[in-house]
N, C-alpha and C positions, 0 to 999 in steps of 0.2 A: 297124875303121877304124884306119889307121896313126897313129903318134905325130905325124907331120908335120901331118896334117889336124887332129888334136886341138889341137896347138900353134897352128895358124893360126886357131883360134877356131871351127872347125866343131863342131857338137854330135855326140857319139857316137850311133850308131844304137842305140836301145833302144825296142823296140815298146811295152812297157808304160809307160815314162816318157813317150813321145810321146802315147800314148792318154790318159794322165792329164793332160797339159798341155792337150790338146784339151778334155777334160771340164771342167777348171777354167776355161779361157777361155770355154767355152760357158756354164757356170754363172754366171760374172760378167756376161757380155754379156746373156744372157737375163734375168737378174735386174735389170739396170740398164735395159735398153731394150725388153724384151718380145720375144716370139717373132717377130712380124711384121716388126719393124725389123731384126733381126739376120740377116746373111747368112752362108753357109758360108765365104765369103772372109774376112769380118771375123773369124770364129772362128779360121780357120787362121792368119791374120796375127797375132792376139793370142797364139796358141800357138806361133808361130814354127815352123809345120809346113806341109808341102805340102798344098794344098787337096784333092788326090786322097786323102790319108790319112783325111780325114773320111768319105768314101764307103767306103773300104776297112774302116775300123774300125766304122762305125756305120750304113752303108747310105745314109742320107739325113739331112737336117736334122731331120726328125721322129724318126728313129731316135736321133739324138744327143740330142734333147730328152727322149726316153723314157729314155735312159741317165742323163741328168742327174737326172731325177725319181727314179730308183732310189736315189739317194743322199740323198734328202730325208727329213725327219722324217715319221713315220707316227703314227697314233692308237693304236698298240699298247698304250700305258699305260692307255688307257681300257678296254681289254678284259681287263685283269689283275684278279685278285681275284674276289670274290663276284658271281655273275651277277645276284643280286637288286639290287645297287647300280648296275647298268648304266644304267637310265633316269636316275638322278640324275647320274651321271658324264657321260652324253651331254648332259643339260640344262645342266650347268655349262660344258661345252665349247662348246655352241651359244650360250649367253649371252655367252661371251667373243667369239665370232665376230660377235655383234651389235655389240660395242663396237669391234672392230678386225679388219682382215684377218689372215691367217696371218703369223707372224713371218718365215717363209722368203720371200725375194724370188722364188725359183723357183715356189713355190706361188701367190704373188700373180700371177706371170706366167701360170701355168696358169689361174688363175681368170679373168684378163682375156682370154685367148686360147682358151678352151675351145670356142668356136664356130668357130674357124678350121678349115677343112677338113683341113689337115695335122695339126692337134693333136687333132681330135675323137676319133680312135681311141685315141690315147695317153691323153687325158683319161678316156675311158670305161674303159680298162683300169686306170688308177690308181684311179678311183672304185670299181671292182669289187674290186680286190685290197687296197686300203688301208682301205675303209670297209664296203662291202656284205658281202663274204664274212666278214670278221672278226666283224661283228655277227651274221650268220646262224649262224656256228659256235658262238656263245654261247647260242643259243636252243634250248630243248627244245620238243617238240611239233610239230604239223603246220605246214606252210607257213612254215617259218623264213625262206626266201628272200624270200617275199612280205612278211612282217613287217619284215624287215631293209630291204627296198626302201622301205617306208613311212617308217621312221626316217631313212633316207638322204635321202628327199625333204624332210624337215623341215630337215636340214642345208643342202641346196641352196637351199631357199627362204629361209633366214636369210641366207645369203651373197648371194643375188640382191637381197634387200630392202636389205641394207646398202649394196651397190654403187649401187642406184638412189635410195635415200632418204638415205643418209649414215649414219654410225655413231650408235648409240643406247646410252646407258649402261643396262645391265640392272639391274633391281631384284631384291631377294630374291623378290618376288612373281612376277616374270618367270621366275625359275629354278624356282619351284614349279609354275607353269603349264606350262613346258616339260617338267618331270618328268612331269606328268600326261599330256601329249601323248605322250612317249616310252613311258610305261607302256601307254597305249592302243595305240600302234603295235606294241609288242613282245609284247603279251598273246597267249598261246596258245590 
């Protein structure tokens, strides 16, 4: 782009900077308003980008949501350290989910929109890559994937219960019970 265009206030063309502006705008809008409410036009306007660039860089609104999720926190710290401690770590994390939703507005948006047809595949992949597979990789013995699926079901059930019944302050006894549940789920 020439110096005159830059002086006139036009933004220089920079594919990566534009892509990042779109991601940031999407992260903000999805987090504030949820997947269903936000449109590609809204995101493009907030990013000061051409609406066609969203399709070029991300394929679709669902593809953009997937890209936004890639930048969100994961449960990786739960899977560090001694595998014997995994049931207790999972129980403590699950107890925290009883009390409140995830800190990330994007993960809360995912939680709210997981049944939406465009989000379903994205949510499934996120669940597999961020929870199910990391748990299975920590397990020895047969049927690791099946056992990881059982533990993941406990997570999902806690989130669903909190959304429907409201938050509940977990007690130390709740954490002990959840530890026993995760030990049973993960036992080889």
